[in-house]
Structures are given as structure tokens and as C-alpha cells.
N, C-alpha and C positions, 0 to 999 in steps of 0.2 A: 810097899801097903796103900790104898789109897780109902782112907779116912773121909766119910762125908758128914757133915752137923747141917741142917737147915732150922733156923728156925725163921718162922712164917707166922700170917696170919691170913686174913681173905686179901687184905691189900697188898702182899708185896712176897717174897724169902729171900730171907738172905742165908746164902749157901756156901760156906766155908770147908774148904777141899784140903785135905793136909795127906800128901804127900813122901814120905821118908823126912826130911827136915823142911821143903816147901810149901808154902802156902798160899792158897787163892782163894780170893774171896769175889762172888760175884750176887748181884742180885734180881729177881725174874719179878717182874711184876704181874698183878692178875688182868685178869681183863673185867673186870666184875664188877658192873651198877650198883649204885648203891639206888635202893627204888624207895622213892617217896611216894605211899599211894595217895592217892586224892581223894577223898568222896565226903560224906556226912554233911554237905550242904544245908541250912538251912533256912530259912527267914523268919523274918522278928514277927509277923503277927502270929504264928503258933506256937504253942511252946517247943513243940519236938520236934516240928515240920517236917520237911519231904527229904529224905537220907539216900545219895548214893548209894548204890551197889559196889562197891571194894572187888575185886576178881584177885584173890591172894592168891590161888590156884596158877594163875598166868605166872604172877611176878616168881612166885619159887620154881615153877619149871624152868624158869628161864635161866637163876641162879643157877639152879643143878647144875644147866647144860653147861654153863660159864664155868662153875667149878672146877667142872672134869676135862674144859681142854684148860686150863690155870695146872690142874692132878696131870697131867700129861707132859706140859712145857716141862713139868718134873723131875718126872720119871726119865724124859731125854736129857737131863743135863746129870742127873744121878747116875745114869745105866747102866756108870762101868766101876760102880764102887763096891767097896770089898768088907766095908763095916759102916754103921748109917744109925741117925742120929739124931731128931727129930724134938722140936723145943716152940715150942707156942705157949701166949695166952690164952688163947679159945679153944671152939670146939677143929677148928678147921683142920688141927694136926693129930687129932683123931679120925676125921674124915680122911683124911690123906695114908694112914696107918690103913683105915679099912681097904681104900681104894687098892692101896696096895696085897693087901690080904686077898681081896679078890678075884683083882684083875694082872696082878705082876708078883707071882709070887713065888720070882727067882729075889729079885728084893724084898720082898718082904723078909723073906729067911735071913737076910744082913740085918736088917735090925735091931739094932740094941735096946733104944728107949723111944719112948715117945713122955715128954714131961713138961706138964704148963710150967710156964714163966713167963713172969710179964714181959712188957714192953722193954729193950734192951737197944743199945750204940752199938754202930761197928763195933768199936775195941771190945766193948762187953759179951757180943757175939763170939768174937773170935779168942777171948778169955775163956772162954764157957767153956769152950765144944772143942779149945787145945789141953783142958783140965780135965773134960770129960777122957776123952781119949789118951791122954796121959798117964790116967790111974788106969785106967784098965790094962795096959799094958807090961 
């Protein structure tokens, strides 16, 4: 039985595969850019001065497309899973769950948990996945 645990955030996903007694560990990095919109310039002579308009929608749209590509890479990496557990600190794991539910129903049916967990080292991730699936069998 191939069980897969994923610890993910926007920057990277650590994938831990348990295949019988064998363990494999892989990291997939996202190509996500972290946007720092510039704007709000002022002049010293006026109290509030002229301010630039920041187009948040452009940044959000670009981020949405980059997340979609990141999720597609993850789906390819876990396509042969029989059981999946997703862990992570922010909303990215929940967005990935929704992506699976909407566009990859076969994988979504194998999803066992989506749990919020703070940053972890590789060894902590390995232990977490081992413990999670060890207690389930």
C-alpha cells in the first residue's frame, strides 16, 4: 500500500511516501513569486500627496495561476497514492484540498486528513507521517 504524507506551504511541499516498509522523501518547490507591490508615493510639500494606485488584482491573478501550476506538479507526484494526508501551516493545504475535490476526484477520495501544523524539519515530517499512518493501520 502506497501511503503519502505531504507537508506544504506556498514555498515548497515535502512529500513522504511509505511503500510497505520502504520510505521515500521528496521536496517540490513552487515557482510562486512573492509580490511586493510598490506604491503610495508622497511628496514632502503636501500632507497626503499624490498616491499611486496598486493593481492588486494583477498580483492575485498571477498568484492564482502559479498556485495552479504548483498544485498540478503535486498531483503528478502523488497520482499513484492509495492514501493521502496533507499537513501545513497556512491556507495552502486547504486550497490544495479544494483543488483535488474540484478537479481530481479520484485523488480526493483517497484524502484522509488535512491538518494545520506549524513549520517542521524533515525528520519531524517523516515522524509525523509515520505516526499518522502507523496509527491508522
